[in-house]
C-alpha atoms as a printed R data frame, in Angstrom:
    type eleno elety resid chain resno       x      y       z
1   ATOM     1    CA   MET     A     1   0.097 -0.024  -0.171
2   ATOM     2    CA   GLY     A     2   2.952  2.203   0.653
3   ATOM     3    CA   GLY     A     3   4.034  2.035  -3.038
4   ATOM     4    CA   PHE     A     4   0.565  2.708  -4.141
5   ATOM     5    CA   MET     A     5   0.240  6.196  -1.659
6   ATOM     6    CA   GLU     A     6   3.954  7.308  -3.100
7   ATOM     7    CA   ILE     A     7   2.653  7.185  -6.368
8   ATOM     8    CA   LEU     A     8  -0.217  9.186  -5.730
9   ATOM     9    CA   GLN     A     9   1.666 11.810  -4.081
10  ATOM    10    CA   ILE     A    10   4.208 12.039  -6.923
11  ATOM    11    CA   GLY     A    11   1.521 12.640  -9.394
12  ATOM    12    CA   GLY     A    12   0.013 15.089  -7.566
13  ATOM    13    CA   GLY     A    13   2.806 16.755  -7.192
14  ATOM    14    CA   ILE     A    14   3.384 16.415 -10.596
15  ATOM    15    CA   ILE     A    15   0.099 17.947 -11.276
16  ATOM    16    CA   LEU     A    16   0.620 20.817  -9.221
17  ATOM    17    CA   CYS     A    17   4.398 21.355 -10.661
18  ATOM    18    CA   THR     A    18   3.118 22.160 -13.930
19  ATOM    19    CA   GLY     A    19   0.085 24.511 -12.944
20  ATOM    20    CA   TYR     A    20   3.120 27.371 -12.427
21  ATOM    21    CA   ILE     A    21   4.299 26.981 -16.455
22  ATOM    22    CA   PRO     A    22   1.610 28.718 -18.084
23  ATOM    23    CA   GLN     A    23   2.063 31.632 -15.843
24  ATOM    24    CA   ILE     A    24   6.001 31.362 -16.196
25  ATOM    25    CA   ARG     A    25   5.510 31.397 -19.696
26  ATOM    26    CA   ARG     A    26   2.729 33.940 -20.189
27  ATOM    27    CA   ILE     A    27   5.623 36.680 -17.858
28  ATOM    28    CA   VAL     A    28   8.371 35.841 -19.747
29  ATOM    29    CA   ALA     A    29   6.412 35.832 -23.144
30  ATOM    30    CA   THR     A    30   4.902 39.320 -22.040
31  ATOM    31    CA   ARG     A    31   7.463 40.286 -20.045
32  ATOM    32    CA   SER     A    32   4.883 41.708 -17.966
33  ATOM    33    CA   ALA     A    33   3.809 40.658 -14.204
34  ATOM    34    CA   HIS     A    34   1.823 43.620 -13.358
35  ATOM    35    CA   ASP     A    35  -1.351 41.678 -12.715
36  ATOM    36    CA   LEU     A    36   0.465 39.197 -10.703
37  ATOM    37    CA   SER     A    37   0.615 39.914  -6.292
38  ATOM    38    CA   LEU     A    38   3.763 39.876  -5.116
39  ATOM    39    CA   SER     A    39   2.446 39.219  -1.331
40  ATOM    40    CA   MET     A    40   0.641 36.164  -2.833
41  ATOM    41    CA   TRP     A    41   3.676 34.562  -4.133
42  ATOM    42    CA   VAL     A    42   5.665 35.209  -0.883
43  ATOM    43    CA   SER     A    43   3.327 33.507   1.296
44  ATOM    44    CA   VAL     A    44   3.102 30.541  -1.386
45  ATOM    45    CA   LEU     A    45   6.998 30.456  -1.279
46  ATOM    46    CA   ALA     A    46   6.685 30.655   2.975
47  ATOM    47    CA   GLY     A    47   4.447 27.741   3.202
48  ATOM    48    CA   LEU     A    48   6.492 25.834   0.755
49  ATOM    49    CA   SER     A    49   9.152 26.482   2.605
50  ATOM    50    CA   LEU     A    50   7.978 24.952   5.924
51  ATOM    51    CA   MET     A    51   6.491 21.572   3.819
52  ATOM    52    CA   GLU     A    52   9.864 21.206   2.915
53  ATOM    53    CA   VAL     A    53  11.590 21.193   6.221
54  ATOM    54    CA   TYR     A    54   8.627 18.847   6.980
55  ATOM    55    CA   ALA     A    55   9.606 16.656   3.968
56  ATOM    56    CA   ALA     A    56  12.939 16.472   4.901
57  ATOM    57    CA   TYR     A    57  12.172 15.345   8.484
58  ATOM    58    CA   LEU     A    58  10.035 12.784   6.911
59  ATOM    59    CA   PHE     A    59  12.664 11.604   4.447
60  ATOM    60    CA   VAL     A    60  15.213 11.314   7.172
61  ATOM    61    CA   THR     A    61  12.749  9.406   9.449
62  ATOM    62    CA   ALA     A    62  10.408  7.735   7.561
63  ATOM    63    CA   GLY     A    63  12.493  7.218   4.087
64  ATOM    64    CA   ASN     A    64   9.443  9.199   2.086
65  ATOM    65    CA   ARG     A    65  11.278 10.926  -1.057
66  ATOM    66    CA   ALA     A    66   8.239 11.304  -2.622
67  ATOM    67    CA   LEU     A    67   7.272 14.297  -0.870
68  ATOM    68    CA   LEU     A    68  10.436 15.210  -0.728
69  ATOM    69    CA   ILE     A    69  10.880 15.576  -4.658
70  ATOM    70    CA   THR     A    70   7.580 17.173  -5.074
71  ATOM    71    CA   ASN     A    71   8.210 20.105  -2.480
72  ATOM    72    CA   SER     A    72  11.517 20.532  -3.756
73  ATOM    73    CA   VAL     A    73  10.340 20.866  -7.748
74  ATOM    74    CA   SER     A    74   7.421 23.043  -6.037
75  ATOM    75    CA   LEU     A    75   9.727 25.255  -4.351
76  ATOM    76    CA   ALA     A    76  12.096 25.863  -7.042
77  ATOM    77    CA   PHE     A    77   9.199 27.082  -9.323
78  ATOM    78    CA   SER     A    78   7.766 29.301  -6.429
79  ATOM    79    CA   VAL     A    79  11.045 31.006  -5.972
80  ATOM    80    CA   GLY     A    80  11.320 31.130  -9.947
81  ATOM    81    CA   MET     A    81   7.588 32.600  -9.821
82  ATOM    82    CA   VAL     A    82   8.754 35.445  -7.159
83  ATOM    83    CA   GLY     A    83  12.434 36.134  -9.010
84  ATOM    84    CA   LEU     A    84   9.623 37.088 -12.023
85  ATOM    85    CA   VAL     A    85   7.694 38.850 -10.231
86  ATOM    86    CA   LEU     A    86  10.567 40.690  -8.947
87  ATOM    87    CA   VAL     A    87  11.935 41.526 -12.515
88  ATOM    88    CA   TYR     A    88   8.539 42.175 -14.094
89  ATOM    89    CA   GLY     A    89   7.335 43.770 -11.614
90  ATOM    90    CA   ALA     A    90   4.444 43.707  -9.620
91  ATOM    91    CA   ARG     A    91   1.221 46.240  -9.903
92  ATOM    92    CA   PRO     A    92   1.900 48.758  -7.064
93  ATOM    93    CA   VAL     A    93  -0.749 48.287  -4.634
94  ATOM    94    CA   SER     A    94  -2.337 52.042  -4.746
95  ATOM    95    CA   THR     A    95  -3.592 50.839  -8.151
96  ATOM    96    CA   MET     A    96  -5.193 47.718  -7.205
97  ATOM    97    CA   LEU     A    97  -7.429 49.605  -4.534
98  ATOM    98    CA   ARG     A    98  -8.529 52.289  -7.008
99  ATOM    99    CA   PRO     A    99 -11.608 51.804  -8.690
100 ATOM   100    CA   PHE     A   100 -11.576 50.647 -12.320
101 ATOM   101    CA   ARG     A   101 -13.107 53.962 -13.572
102 ATOM   102    CA   PRO     A   102 -12.797 54.050 -17.974
103 ATOM   103    CA   ARG     A   103 -11.073 56.988 -19.717
104 ATOM   104    CA   ARG     A   104 -12.883 59.414 -21.871
105 ATOM   105    CA   GLU     A   105 -11.321 62.001 -23.231
106 ATOM   106    CA   THR     A   106 -13.244 65.534 -22.370
107 ATOM   107    CA   GLY     A   107 -14.251 65.951 -25.838
108 ATOM   108    CA   GLN     A   108 -16.215 62.644 -25.732
109 ATOM   109    CA   LEU     A   109 -17.595 62.957 -22.624
110 ATOM   110    CA   VAL     A   110 -19.024 66.874 -23.872
111 ATOM   111    CA   ALA     A   111 -20.431 65.287 -27.275
112 ATOM   112    CA   ALA     A   112 -22.067 62.613 -25.327
113 ATOM   113    CA   LEU     A   113 -23.562 64.772 -22.883
114 ATOM   114    CA   THR     A   114 -24.722 66.882 -25.683
115 ATOM   115    CA   GLU     A   115 -26.403 64.510 -27.685
116 ATOM   116    CA   THR     A   116 -28.045 63.100 -24.158
117 ATOM   117    CA   ARG     A   117 -29.644 66.385 -23.981
118 ATOM   118    CA   GLN     A   118 -30.621 66.618 -27.225
119 ATOM   119    CA   THR     A   119 -32.420 63.312 -27.920
120 ATOM   120    CA   ALA     A   120 -34.890 63.947 -24.550
């Protein structure tokens, strides 16, 4: 039964690790990480670091290498994501807190208001 559980762990780890690849490809292709949250990725990195310590403990005490391998790969991808967000820039907090307002040129706004008044 231990072998089956190890296969499940490796399978789940592979699925989780491949989830990073589309985001990394998009950041590299667009050279932009402005829509990503640096604090979120730092939190993921911190959590994975703690899990890595636990996985190392399990490896030393019980010989469970599956958790150590998948956590190590996830940790490496997470470090890469934090690096990419730092290099390509995260969206500043001040712009995330502002409500979205579509930009209109002053001339378009006056024309729209004038048109509305004429039809009413």
